[in-house]
Phi, psi and omega in degrees: 000317184298313181301317176299320178294322176296320178296319178302312181302319181296315177305317178295319180296328185274351179290141177075219183259029181276170183197165174217165193302319182293344185286340183261315180225067183280354187288159184298327181300337187249008182290320177223167177297323180295324180293316180296318176301313178304309180303315176297326176292332180267016186301313181301318179295313182296322181294318178298320178297320178286331174294320188269345183268124174254147176279180174237163179306311186293323177304319176292324178290320181295330186293348182295334179295339181286354178272003176070315183232136179283146168292152191273137178272098183233356191256147175245183180293331179290321174300316184296316177305313179288327171298316179301310178294321180292329178284336193250327189270095186202240184299325181309308183279323186280340184238304188291336177301319178291322176295318184291316184292311190286321185272331189230301195266335185069206179301341179289004178301339178295323179290323178301322179289324174300312179297316178288326179289323177295319177298317181299314186298321173303315178297321178303315178302316180295314176304316188293323179298313177298316191286334175283324182278329183231075188280082176228168188285351189281356180047229187293334179298316178293318180295316180292327182291331179286318187259330183246355175097170189294317182304305177300317177302320183289317176301318177293322184296319177296325178282333176294313180300314175305312182308311185290317180294314183291318179300312179295324179291318179299319181292323182292320175295323175295325177301319175299318183297318185281330177297318184294321175298320176297328180269000182067037174235165169279148186304320184289346172301331179260007176249158181257129179270116176257103185290345180280348186257165187295157189307312183277007183226019185253007176257096182278139193239084181292331181298314174307316178297315178303318180293320172303317178300321177292315176302321177300319180294320181292317182292330183283325187292315187192135171291313178299314178302318178298324176296317179294316177299314175304320183297312178300312180295322182291324180293316177298320181299315176296323176302316183290322177296322174295324174298318178300315183296306185293314180290323177300313174296331173299324179263023182281150178224113185294342173305328182295347180274004180249124353289151182287310182228086186299333181244019175052207187301323182302316179295325179292318176291323179295317175297324183294321181294317178293321182287349175304330173313324183292341184254002195287345190283343187297335182291341174295330181290326180297330179288349180270005179307326184290338182252018175269134185295315184227081191302323182296333179257317187290319183294312178300313178299312181299312183284311185290317179302309185295323179291321176298311180301314182295319180295322180296317181293321180296321183289327177296314177297321178294316178298318181296315179303314184282341172277344181274330189211146175301140186305327187279352177256359188287137182279134183277347180271314183220070192300313185289325182292318181290324180295318177295326180294320184298328181265010174089008175261071189294324188291334183291339181294331175293317175296317178296317178298318176298317179299317183295323181291320177298318178295321183285329172299313177302313179303315178299317179300304181293324175298320176298316181296309182299315185289331178291324179288322170309306181295326179298311182292326176299317183291335178299329182272356180073011174290334166241158183310133181299343177301330179288339181281349187290135176251127179299130180296329182280308191274332185075022179243151176280088187294314184300311185296318181300313183292316176295319177295317181289332173294316178297320178299320183295319180294315178298312184297326180300326191252328203258137174291156186297312182301323179294316177297316190289320181291318176299319179295319180297329177296311179303313185295305178305318179297317177294318179298319180300315181298320179301317181298317179295318182300320179294320175296322178298317181301314188287322190252354179226121174228130185296131183088342178256305179287130182290160176300322181295315177292324177298318181291324180293320178303305178309314182296319181289316175306311178300322179294318180296315184291314182293317178294326177295314179300320180292327175295318181291319178297320180292319177303315182290330183269319186264119186288317187230357184284157181226349188293333178301324183290338177290344177259313186291321184291310177302325177294319175300313179306311181298320179296317178296310179303315179300319176300315183295317186271317189261347179246118177289145174287134185266347184215136172255141179298143183282323185240317178211137185231154177294129175282162174061041173284125020257007187295314183299304183294328176292326176294320177296317174304311185298316185285329180289317179295318181301316179292332173298324180291350182260004184262148187295163182293322181295327177295323177288327177295314179294324174301314180294322176299315181298316181295327174295317179295321175299316179294323180295315180297314188297317181288333184268326186228304185306316182298310183294317178297313182292324180298310177302319183293320181294324175294315181300319180296314180297326177294315180294321178296314181297320177300316179298316181296315181297323179296321182289328180294313182299315180292322179297313180299321183293317185290318177295325181295327180267007177072021185278341182237125176282141177287163179298329179291315179300326178288000000 
């Protein structure tokens, strides 16, 4: 009776955002200072173990049990399509289109969207195969852990979390900008200027924090409820987008398309790298695989379908904007609203602002759902405290992870300007998409115990050739302003590496339910274009990215590595006990003649 009461008490303590000491560092390495000292001394050995050890599909599926309560399977492909559009169509098109057109690409910003959209679609294919085969909440973290090991997965995971926090903060600040337009005010009229803070961090945004708080409540209550709210908001959003396209084309002037690409190819690709921000939300849909009724059918339709629709809408909107107004007159804060004002349709700016607010609300909601599920699965591996992995029994949602991630988002949104956020976000996203494409190639061409040592070495050589040639192409692009000779070397080397992988290395695994087409060409192209777009991002963003990665490594070596190592050892012990129990039962049954041998049968 007492045990039952204690278990009930524990369950009550764990509900919501409550906690107890063992929820954060329950592993053996942190029980005493002596244990922790010993763990730190074993860091090289433990790091090597985690570098060389890969998880398995079943291990990721089994990790769901560490959340105490299973997430509810309530979503269909229809939900995923609307989640996908809700996640993607927001700040990217309504704010960054103006910034990309005015500063870099001019009317050729439509080509920038085509390039970043093609890259995103390649990544969608890679994500889809993984999500169908490993339908868990961990998204790319789980996929990388299975194919590239714990260490790479953790570095990617930290950047995934950064991506979500920064993305949510950027959208929340843009929400304030369009709300101000709707109210006939300037965005900074709703912000508080703190003169004692640095220039790019001194416009404090309380409205952004309020919006995030409301989104948090909705995301915590119900995933299906979030889906319904997103569906309604997205339908209204699509209607307003069609209104913008039709009414914008009525006011089109082809003279505004001259010159088409004022900064030529370099401007197009620079804008494309920044506009990748506009596509980052789709990976949040992959994290919902665990809550999908039929992953093999629903995930491919939901992910690929939403991306194709979104890219088409983006290109149409970009064409419309640049036909309405000369690119050098486009407003970077509220481009579509100001464009309608410029052609004399002053009233239309209110419709545009309302549509933008609807879209950005959907992006915030889907982002909140996705980021919490990422953190939940990372915590299941104990790389982050397992307290974050708890799923509330009543709502079926990861309450702790949702609240903590949105609190971090609110803090960043309160202080930081949009342009700083967008470039840093693009780096994290491109880096992760590149890793997922590499992981897809590893999954297809390398299976332990199946792939021979010779084929493994060929695979490594081909991957290195693809990576190094892609890096060389990006580096040449960054160094040479007008030269082209370097591409005649780097691109054929990339093609040779991909061709060699295609011809000389046999695939070791076929997808069970849904597979990426054109392997290895499609994932190899995804690697190349993601690295190339990384080469178009400014130096300061890379410095911030390096600083964040340094903080991740510090946390990993002090805590995450040892927690994950202990957890892996504990799982191995439990697995060995299960295997020993099976052997004992098998021997007992055979001894008593309860099981017939295969020969006898």
